[in-house]
ZAMARFI-581503 format. One line per 8 residues: number of its first residue (from 1); their letters; for each residue z, y, x of N, C-alpha, C, O, CB. Coordinates in steps of 0.05 Angstrom, whole numbers, always signed. Atoms other than C-alpha are relative to their C-alpha. Glycine has a CB too. Layout:
BEGIN
NUM> a> Z/Y/X/Z/Y/X/Z/Y/X/Z/Y/X/Z/Y/X | ...
***
This chain:
BEGIN
1> mslslfls> -18/-6/-34/-863/-503/-1935/-8/-7/+30/+5/-9/+51/+27/-16/+1 | +17/-3/-27/-914/-508/-1885/+10/+32/+15/+12/+36/+39/-38/+0/-9 | -12/-34/-7/-889/-426/-1883/+29/+1/+8/+39/+16/+25/-2/+23/-30 | -29/-12/-4/-818/-433/-1886/+7/-19/+27/+27/-15/+41/+23/-5/-31 | -4/+15/-23/-822/-484/-1833/-6/+15/+27/+7/+17/+48/-17/-24/-3 | +8/-21/-25/-857/-440/-1789/+11/+21/+0/+10/+32/+22/-26/+8/+5 | -19/-21/-1/-813/-382/-1808/+21/-12/+13/+23/-2/+35/+8/+11/-25 | -18/+7/-12/-756/-419/-1789/-2/+5/+32/+11/+20/+46/+3/-23/-8
9> nfgyagli> -2/+11/-26/-787/-450/-1720/-3/+31/+22/+1/+33/+46/-27/-26/+4 | +12/-21/-18/-813/-372/-1704/+21/+11/-8/+22/+33/+3/-29/+15/-2 | -27/-11/-7/-742/-352/-1722/+25/-7/+18/+45/+7/+24/+10/+1/-21 | -6/+13/-24/-717/-396/-1672/-5/+10/+23/+13/+19/+38/-9/-21/+1 | +16/-9/-16/-767/-377/-1626/+7/+32/+7/+10/+41/+29/-25/-6/-13 | -8/-33/-6/-749/-301/-1635/+25/-6/+11/+27/+3/+34/+2/+24/-27 | -25/-2/-10/-675/-317/-1624/+0/-11/+26/+16/-1/+42/+19/-11/-17 | +3/+8/-29/-689/-351/-1562/-10/+18/+19/-3/+23/+42/-16/-20/+2
17> llaviaii> +14/-23/-24/-737/-297/-1540/+19/+26/+3/+20/+39/+25/-35/+14/-13 | -20/-21/-4/-682/-242/-1556/+26/-14/+21/+42/-2/+34/+11/+11/-32 | -28/+7/-21/-631/-287/-1517/-10/+2/+28/+4/+12/+46/+13/-35/-3 | +11/-7/-32/-680/-289/-1454/+4/+26/+5/+16/+33/+25/-31/-4/+8 | +1/-24/-7/-687/-219/-1462/+28/+12/+12/+32/+24/+33/-9/+13/-23 | -26/-9/-5/-618/-206/-1464/+19/-16/+32/+37/-7/+45/+16/-6/-31 | -7/+15/-20/-601/-256/-1410/-20/+25/+31/-8/+35/+50/-13/-42/-10 | +16/-19/-18/-657/-210/-1364/+12/+11/+4/+23/+10/+26/-18/+14/-2
25> lminnfqk> -13/-28/-11/-623/-145/-1379/+27/-6/+14/+37/+9/+31/+7/+23/-26 | -21/-4/-9/-561/-174/-1363/-1/-5/+33/+15/+8/+47/+18/-15/-15 | +6/-2/-23/-585/-193/-1297/-14/+22/+16/-15/+20/+40/-9/-18/+2 | +13/-13/-11/-625/-135/-1283/+32/+25/+4/+33/+40/+23/-32/+5/-18 | -21/-21/+1/-557/-91/-1295/+10/-17/+23/+4/-4/+43/+20/+6/-30 | -11/+14/-15/-522/-145/-1250/-16/+10/+29/-6/+20/+49/+0/-30/-12 | +14/-8/-32/-575/-132/-1192/+3/+28/+5/+8/+34/+28/-34/-5/+4 | -4/-24/-7/-571/-60/-1200/+28/+4/+9/+32/+15/+31/-7/+16/-20
33> kslnllrr> -35/-4/-6/-493/-58/-1196/-4/-21/+38/+7/-17/+60/+29/-26/-38 | -8/+17/-34/-504/-112/-1129/-20/+22/+19/-17/+31/+41/-17/-46/+5 | +24/-26/-26/-566/-59/-1101/+22/+17/+7/+28/+23/+31/-34/+29/-18 | -26/-30/-2/-502/-3/-1117/+11/-9/+28/+6/-2/+51/+33/+1/-29 | -22/+7/-22/-449/-39/-1082/-12/-5/+38/-5/+8/+58/+15/-35/-13 | +22/-5/-22/-505/-64/-1025/+7/+22/+21/+18/+20/+43/-26/+9/-14 | +4/-24/-21/-518/+11/-1002/+28/+2/+7/+36/-7/+29/-13/+30/-12 | -22/+4/-10/-446/+28/-1012/+10/-15/+29/+8/+0/+48/+8/-10/-20
41> lsstyndi> -15/+21/-26/-415/-29/-953/-18/+8/+18/-7/+11/+40/+1/-36/-3 | +14/-4/-17/-481/-11/-920/+2/+38/+16/+6/+48/+39/-26/-12/-14 | -17/-31/-15/-469/+68/-913/+31/-7/+7/+36/+13/+20/+2/+32/-27 | -27/+8/-9/-399/+46/-897/+0/-13/+25/+14/-4/+42/+13/-17/-19 | +7/+17/-21/-421/-7/-845/-6/+24/+23/+1/+27/+46/-26/-22/-9 | +13/-24/-27/-461/+58/-816/+25/+16/+16/+29/+20/+40/-23/+29/-18 | -19/-12/-5/-402/+94/-816/+19/-11/+25/+24/+1/+46/+12/+2/-24 | -19/+15/-19/-356/+45/-780/-20/-8/+28/-14/-12/+51/+14/-31/-16
49> etvlarmi> +12/+8/-38/-411/+30/-727/-4/+27/+18/-7/+26/+42/-40/-16/+1 | +5/-16/-7/-419/+103/-719/+27/+10/+19/+26/+21/+42/-10/+12/-19 | -32/-5/-6/-340/+111/-708/+8/-14/+29/+20/-2/+47/+20/-15/-25 | -11/+19/-13/-330/+49/-666/-19/+10/+28/-7/+11/+49/-3/-32/-14 | +14/-11/-23/-394/+79/-617/+15/+17/+14/+23/+15/+38/-24/+14/-6 | -20/-15/-20/-353/+133/-606/+33/+3/+8/+48/+20/+19/-5/+22/-6 | -24/+2/-13/-295/+112/-595/+2/-23/+29/+21/-23/+44/+20/-9/-24 | +12/+8/-20/-329/+64/-542/-4/+21/+19/+8/+22/+40/-21/-12/-7
57> nsveqins> +6/-17/-22/-359/+123/-510/+28/+15/+18/+30/+19/+42/-18/+21/-13 | -25/-17/-12/-285/+162/-507/+19/-18/+14/+38/-8/+26/+18/+16/-23 | -14/+8/-16/-256/+101/-479/-16/-6/+27/-2/-5/+47/+14/-21/-11 | +12/-8/-27/-311/+97/-420/+4/+22/+7/-1/+24/+31/-24/-3/+5 | -8/-35/-10/-293/+172/-412/+21/+4/+6/+28/+24/+17/-2/+22/-16 | -37/-5/-12/-218/+161/-402/-1/-26/+29/+8/-28/+52/+35/-15/-38 | +5/+32/-28/-238/+90/-359/-14/+19/+26/-6/+15/+50/-34/-36/-14 | +9/-14/-15/-278/+141/-323/+21/+27/+23/+19/+36/+46/-18/+8/-19
65> rlasmetk> -23/-26/-3/-218/+196/-322/+23/-17/+13/+33/-11/+34/+10/+16/-34 | -27/+20/-24/-164/+146/-294/-14/-10/+21/+4/-19/+36/+17/-32/-14 | +20/+15/-24/-217/+117/-240/+6/+28/+13/+17/+29/+34/-40/-11/-6 | +4/-24/-20/-222/+188/-218/+31/+13/+6/+37/+26/+26/-22/+26/-14 | -23/-6/-12/-149/+199/-224/+18/-17/+20/+35/-11/+37/+13/+6/-20 | -20/+26/-27/-122/+133/-187/-19/+10/+27/-7/+7/+49/-8/-50/-8 | +3/-1/-30/-169/+155/-128/+19/+23/+7/+38/+19/+22/-33/+6/+11 | -10/-23/-1/-144/+226/-130/+39/-11/+15/+49/-7/+37/-4/+15/-37
73> leeideav> -29/+5/-7/-67/+199/-129/-2/-23/+27/+16/-19/+43/+19/-13/-30 | +12/+15/-23/-94/+144/-74/+6/+14/+16/+24/+7/+32/-27/-8/+1 | +11/-14/-22/-112/+203/-31/+33/+17/-5/+50/+13/+12/-37/+19/-2 | -29/-5/-6/-43/+241/-51/+22/-13/+4/+44/-1/+1/+7/+11/-14 | -12/+19/-7/-10/+180/-32/+0/+3/+37/+19/+3/+52/-16/-25/-15 | +9/+14/-28/-41/+171/+38/+9/+32/+9/+23/+32/+29/-40/-14/+6 | -14/-34/-4/-20/+253/+44/+31/+0/+11/+39/+9/+33/+2/+18/-33 | -19/-1/+7/+49/+241/+22/+13/-19/+30/+27/-10/+47/+2/-8/-32
81> srqqqelt> -3/+4/-25/+54/+189/+76/+0/+13/+27/+19/+16/+41/-10/-12/+1 | +16/-22/-24/+13/+232/+132/+37/+15/+3/+56/+14/+19/-39/+31/-19 | -28/-25/+4/+72/+282/+110/+25/-8/+10/+39/+8/+23/+7/+7/-32 | -25/+17/-5/+129/+237/+120/+5/-6/+28/+24/-2/+43/-1/-27/-14 | -5/+8/-36/+116/+212/+186/-2/+28/+15/+9/+30/+37/-28/-26/+15 | +7/-17/-21/+92/+278/+212/+31/+10/+1/+43/+10/+22/-27/+25/-7 | -32/-6/+2/+169/+302/+182/+16/-12/+20/+26/+1/+38/+13/-10/-28 | -9/+15/-23/+196/+239/+222/+1/+2/+27/+18/-2/+45/-8/-17/-2
89> rladgfhs> +3/-7/-34/+164/+256/+283/+16/+24/+14/+30/+25/+34/-31/+8/+7 | -16/-24/+2/+188/+329/+272/+35/-6/+8/+48/-6/+29/-6/+10/-34 | -22/+11/-2/+250/+309/+264/+14/-19/+12/+36/-21/+3/+2/-1/-13 | +3/+16/-25/+257/+257/+320/+2/+18/+19/+13/+14/+41/-23/-17/+3 | +13/-25/-38/+234/+323/+368/+23/+11/-5/+38/+15/+14/-34/+31/+3 | -21/-19/-3/+286/+360/+338/+26/-17/-2/+42/+0/-10/-2/+23/-23 | -20/+10/-4/+342/+316/+343/-1/-16/+31/+17/-29/+42/+5/-15/-25 | -8/+14/-31/+322/+291/+413/-2/+37/+16/+5/+38/+40/-35/-34/+18
97> qsqmskai> -7/-26/+0/+322/+373/+421/+27/+6/+7/+38/+11/+28/-5/+9/-22 | -32/+2/-5/+389/+375/+401/+10/-6/+19/+20/+10/+36/+12/-15/-13 | -12/+12/-17/+412/+324/+440/+3/+13/+30/+22/+14/+46/-13/-22/-1 | -3/-3/-29/+389/+351/+500/+19/+32/+5/+38/+36/+20/-34/+1/+15 | -14/-22/+8/+411/+419/+483/+35/+1/+7/+49/+17/+20/-7/+1/-31 | -33/+14/-8/+485/+379/+479/+5/-5/+18/+27/+4/+25/+9/-23/-8 | +6/+11/-34/+473/+351/+547/+5/+22/+11/+24/+26/+25/-33/-12/+12 | -1/-22/-24/+460/+416/+576/+33/+16/-3/+47/+23/+16/-29/+28/-7
105> elarggas> -32/-7/+11/+529/+441/+545/+14/-15/+18/+18/-4/+39/+10/-9/-32 | -17/+28/-14/+567/+378/+574/+2/+13/+29/+18/+23/+44/-19/-37/+1 | -4/+0/-25/+535/+383/+625/+20/+32/+28/+32/+32/+49/-33/-6/+4 | -20/-27/-16/+562/+466/+645/+18/+1/+0/+32/+13/+17/+2/+21/-5 | -38/+2/+6/+625/+450/+617/+15/-20/+25/+40/-21/+27/+9/-19/-38 | -9/+22/-19/+633/+395/+675/-6/-18/-5/-5/-34/+13/+22/-4/+4 | -3/+36/+5/+621/+331/+642/-14/-21/+23/-27/-12/+41/-18/-9/-31 | +15/+11/-27/+596/+271/+689/-19/-11/-18/-17/-11/-43/+16/-24/+23
113> aseimltt> +16/+20/+23/+537/+228/+665/+10/-15/-16/+7/-13/-40/-15/-17/+8 | -9/+20/+24/+569/+176/+637/+15/+18/-27/+26/+6/-46/+26/-25/+15 | -23/-13/+20/+606/+226/+592/-25/+16/-16/-20/+25/-38/+29/+25/+16 | +26/-6/+13/+538/+250/+569/-15/-14/-9/-29/-6/-28/-14/+10/+12 | +4/+18/+12/+517/+191/+558/+7/-10/-23/-9/-13/-41/+2/-11/+12 | -12/+8/+22/+563/+165/+512/+3/+20/-18/+6/+13/-42/+21/-11/+6 | +5/-30/+25/+562/+233/+474/-30/-7/-12/-33/-22/-32/-2/+41/+19 | +23/-13/+13/+487/+251/+463/-19/-36/-7/-35/-41/-26/-19/+28/+29
121> nlpkeeae> +22/+21/+19/+457/+174/+462/-27/+5/+23/-50/+1/+16/-9/+13/-42 | +21/-13/-21/+416/+202/+531/-5/-31/+14/+13/-47/+18/+14/+30/+24 | +4/+23/-23/+380/+144/+576/+17/+16/+27/+21/+40/+30/-41/-8/+8 | -19/-10/-16/+426/+141/+637/-18/+16/+21/-5/+34/+32/+18/-23/+12 | +13/-29/-18/+367/+185/+684/+3/+10/-1/+12/+24/+18/-13/+13/+4 | +5/-22/+8/+358/+227/+638/+36/+17/+2/+40/+39/+14/-17/-5/-30 | -32/-6/-11/+438/+242/+642/+11/+8/+17/+28/+25/+15/+13/-13/+2 | -6/+1/-22/+446/+235/+711/-23/+25/+4/-10/+44/+13/+0/-29/+16
129> aiarfhra> +10/-29/-6/+390/+295/+718/+11/+19/-14/+21/+40/-5/-27/+5/-5 | -17/-34/+20/+418/+343/+662/+28/+5/+19/+32/+29/+24/+18/-10/-47 | -21/+3/-7/+485/+325/+700/+3/+22/+31/+17/+40/+39/+3/-31/-1 | +0/-11/-32/+464/+340/+772/-24/+28/+0/-24/+38/+22/-13/-33/+25 | +9/-30/-3/+409/+412/+754/+24/+18/-19/+30/+40/-10/-37/+5/-13 | -18/-14/+15/+465/+437/+695/+25/+6/+7/+38/+24/-3/+3/-10/-20 | -35/-7/-9/+534/+433/+731/+1/+27/+7/-18/+38/+17/+14/-16/+29 | -13/-15/-3/+566/+484/+736/+5/+20/+29/+23/+37/+29/+16/-13/-8
***
């Protein structure tokens, strides 16, 4: 009986040993799958990190270009403003010259200083001088 008891205990020990080996193999298989998944996740993370670094670089380049364009736009706005002022000054000069020419024609036609003032909106002194010097 002691032999049968020994064999039955050995059988139980063998079953337990087989169960422990099976559990170790299952844990090892799970560990391999987990490591494989971690490698893939690490690779994906590295890819995302690379793409993000490129995007940040691109955004910085775009910001730099925008700043440059804003500076150029301000320069263009200033140039346009100066051109508008110059055009206004030239137009005022042309208008004044046109009014002077009209006043001289009126004076040559015999108009009085007051008629010249009303027609051309010239100051009294200018209208009187034009009437005096350009009267027919």
